[in-house]
C-alpha positions, 0 to 999 in steps of 0.5 A, a space after each residue: 501401659 497407660 496406668 492413669 487410664 486403667 486406674 480411671 476405668 476403676 474409679 481411681 485417681 492416679 494422683 492418690 495411687 501407688 503401683 508396685 509389681 507383685 511377684 515375678 509372674 512368668 505369664 501375667 503381670 500383676 501389681 498391687 495398687 495402694 490408694 493413699 487417700 483411703 488406705 485401700 489396696 487392690 490387685 490388678 492383673 494384666 492377662 497375657 493374651 498370647 497364652 490365654 487366647 480368650 481372656 474374657 473366659 477367665 472372668 466368666 469362669 470366676 463368675 461361675 463360682 
């Protein structure tokens, strides 16, 4: 996984971010991203497309709330 390109997609600079695994996900991978220059934190999750055949539906369901 190329974390630099993922962080860039969200407007974050990899030089100013610390990534740490968050939990022991059995299905999805989850990380906490701490942006050191602003003291902001984000949660990133990589959805397992072997389990969720249409991962875009997850985001769609969240937007419906």
